[in-house]
C-alpha positions as CSV (number, residue, x, y, z in Angstrom):
1,X,-11.0,-21.4,-1.5
2,X,-11.7,-17.7,-1.9
3,X,-13.8,-17.8,1.3
4,X,-10.9,-19.5,3.1
5,X,-8.5,-16.8,2.0
6,X,-10.9,-14.0,3.1
7,X,-11.3,-15.8,6.5
8,X,-7.6,-16.1,6.9
9,X,-7.1,-12.4,6.1
10,X,-9.7,-11.3,8.6
11,X,-8.2,-13.5,11.3
12,X,-4.7,-12.0,10.6
13,X,-6.1,-8.4,10.5
14,X,-7.5,-8.9,14.0
15,X,-4.2,-10.3,15.3
16,X,-2.0,-7.7,13.6
17,X,-4.3,-4.8,14.8
18,X,-3.9,-6.1,18.4
19,X,-0.1,-6.4,18.0
20,X,0.2,-3.0,16.5
21,X,-2.0,-1.4,19.2
22,X,0.0,-3.0,22.0
23,X,3.3,-1.9,20.6
24,X,2.5,1.4,18.9
25,X,5.1,4.1,19.1
26,X,4.5,7.0,16.7
27,X,7.6,7.4,14.5
28,X,7.9,9.5,11.4
29,X,9.2,8.3,8.0
30,X,11.7,11.1,7.2
31,X,14.1,8.5,5.9
32,X,11.9,8.2,2.8
33,X,12.9,11.7,1.6
34,X,16.3,10.2,0.6
35,X,14.9,7.3,-1.4
36,X,15.6,7.9,-5.1
37,X,12.1,7.1,-6.3
38,X,10.7,9.7,-3.9
39,X,13.4,12.4,-4.1
40,X,13.0,12.4,-7.9
41,X,9.2,12.2,-7.9
42,X,7.1,15.2,-8.9
43,X,3.7,13.8,-7.8
44,X,3.3,11.7,-4.7
45,X,0.1,10.1,-3.5
46,X,0.2,9.8,0.3
47,X,-2.3,9.5,3.1
48,X,-3.2,11.2,6.4
49,X,-2.4,8.7,9.0
50,X,-4.8,8.1,11.9
51,X,-4.8,5.9,15.0
52,X,-1.8,3.6,15.0
53,X,-1.0,3.7,11.3
54,X,2.5,4.6,10.2
55,X,2.7,8.4,10.8
56,X,2.8,10.6,7.7
57,X,2.3,14.1,9.0
58,X,6.0,15.3,8.9
59,X,6.7,13.3,5.7
60,X,3.7,14.9,3.9
61,X,4.8,18.4,5.0
62,X,8.4,17.7,3.9
63,X,7.2,16.5,0.5
64,X,5.3,19.8,0.0
65,X,8.3,21.8,1.2
66,X,10.4,19.9,-1.4
67,X,8.1,21.3,-4.1
68,X,6.3,18.0,-4.8
69,X,2.6,17.8,-5.7
70,X,1.1,15.9,-2.7
71,X,-2.2,14.0,-3.3
72,X,-4.3,12.7,-0.5
73,X,-7.2,10.2,-0.8
74,X,-10.9,10.7,-0.5
75,X,-13.4,7.9,-0.3
76,X,-16.2,8.2,-2.8
77,X,-18.5,5.3,-2.5
78,X,-16.4,2.2,-3.1
79,X,-13.7,4.1,-4.9
80,X,-10.8,6.2,-3.8
81,X,-10.1,9.6,-5.5
82,X,-7.2,11.9,-5.0
83,X,-7.1,15.6,-4.2
84,X,-4.0,17.9,-4.3
85,X,-3.2,19.3,-0.8
86,X,-0.9,22.2,-0.1
87,X,-0.5,21.7,3.7
88,X,-3.4,24.0,4.7
89,X,-5.1,22.3,7.6
90,X,-8.3,24.3,6.9
91,X,-8.6,22.3,3.7
92,X,-9.0,19.0,5.6
93,X,-12.3,17.6,6.5
94,X,-12.0,16.0,10.0
95,X,-15.6,15.0,10.3
96,X,-15.1,11.2,9.8
97,X,-12.6,8.7,11.2
98,X,-10.5,9.2,8.2
99,X,-9.6,12.9,7.5
100,X,-9.9,13.9,3.9
101,X,-8.7,16.9,1.8
102,X,-11.3,19.3,0.4
103,X,-11.0,20.0,-3.3
104,X,-11.5,18.8,-6.8
105,X,-10.3,15.3,-7.7
106,X,-6.9,15.0,-9.4
107,X,-7.7,13.2,-12.7
108,X,-4.3,12.7,-14.3
109,X,-3.5,9.4,-12.6
110,X,-0.6,8.8,-15.1
111,X,1.2,11.8,-13.6
112,X,1.5,10.0,-10.2
113,X,5.1,8.9,-9.7
114,X,4.9,7.4,-6.2
115,X,2.1,6.0,-4.0
116,X,2.6,5.6,-0.3
117,X,0.4,2.8,0.9
118,X,-0.6,2.1,4.5
119,X,-0.2,-1.6,5.5
120,X,-0.8,-3.8,8.5
121,X,1.7,-6.3,7.4
122,X,3.7,-7.1,4.2
123,X,5.4,-10.3,3.1
124,X,8.7,-10.7,1.2
125,X,7.0,-10.8,-2.2
126,X,5.5,-7.3,-1.7
127,X,2.0,-8.4,-0.9
128,X,0.3,-6.4,1.8
129,X,-2.5,-6.9,4.3
130,X,-4.5,-3.7,4.6
131,X,-7.5,-2.7,6.7
132,X,-9.9,-4.7,4.5
133,X,-11.8,-2.0,2.7
134,X,-10.3,-2.8,-0.7
135,X,-9.8,0.8,-1.7
136,X,-6.1,0.4,-2.5
137,X,-6.8,-2.9,-4.2
138,X,-9.1,-1.2,-6.6
139,X,-6.9,1.9,-7.1
140,X,-3.4,0.4,-7.5
141,X,-4.0,-1.3,-10.8
142,X,-4.9,2.0,-12.3
143,X,-1.4,3.5,-11.9
144,X,2.0,2.6,-13.0
145,X,3.6,4.6,-10.1
146,X,6.2,3.2,-7.8
147,X,4.3,1.7,-4.9
148,X,5.7,1.5,-1.4
149,X,4.0,0.2,1.8
150,X,4.6,1.9,5.1
151,X,5.0,-0.4,8.1
152,X,6.1,-0.2,11.7
153,X,9.2,-2.1,12.8
154,X,8.6,-5.9,12.8
155,X,5.7,-5.8,10.4
156,X,7.6,-7.0,7.3
157,X,7.2,-10.8,7.4
158,X,9.0,-13.7,5.8
159,X,5.8,-15.7,6.0
160,X,3.6,-15.4,2.9
161,X,0.3,-13.6,3.5
162,X,-2.9,-15.0,2.1
163,X,-3.6,-13.7,-1.4
164,X,-6.6,-13.1,-3.6
165,X,-6.5,-12.6,-7.4
166,X,-7.1,-8.8,-7.0
167,X,-4.2,-8.3,-4.6
168,X,-1.4,-6.1,-6.0
169,X,2.2,-6.6,-5.0
170,X,4.0,-3.4,-4.0
171,X,7.5,-2.4,-5.3
172,X,8.9,-1.8,-1.8
173,X,8.2,-1.7,1.9
174,X,9.5,0.9,4.4
175,X,9.8,1.1,8.1
176,X,11.1,4.2,9.9
177,X,14.6,2.9,9.5
178,X,14.6,0.6,6.5
179,X,13.5,0.4,2.8
180,X,13.2,-3.0,1.2
181,X,12.7,-3.3,-2.6
182,X,11.1,-6.4,-4.0
183,X,11.7,-8.1,-7.3
184,X,8.5,-8.0,-9.1
């Protein structure tokens, strides 16, 4: 059964990546600044978008300008760590496909109020299909933060996505125009 779910996920990833690539329009998520959980947060874990992922550049800058502590992920083996970033582009390592901040890991995971999570697709129960590396699957259970998946328009689905025991449902999903909260 688990192999069937993994196979289904990989098939869907290929399909959703093609759909996203063919319809990609870079749009910012400035609507999230008005969301209560984010506007009241002190520490926000985000990401540096690349390729056709939901764009976070302006949102990240706006969070910093609003006085929030912004954390960005770094890949360390099979784990994801977080580094505080103040918006200084010289403190970003662009040497790999995924740009990462330079600095010491942020260790107080309990201080994280919100996690912005990239997603290829989400279903109406809050489950997401990511890129397949499992980094967020391993990280999300470690925090009690409010978790919101970022999507492009049309990527929130009423069809249930395949699930594995380690998959963590998110609290909400956001497109550039819409925020949907899930009952969890």
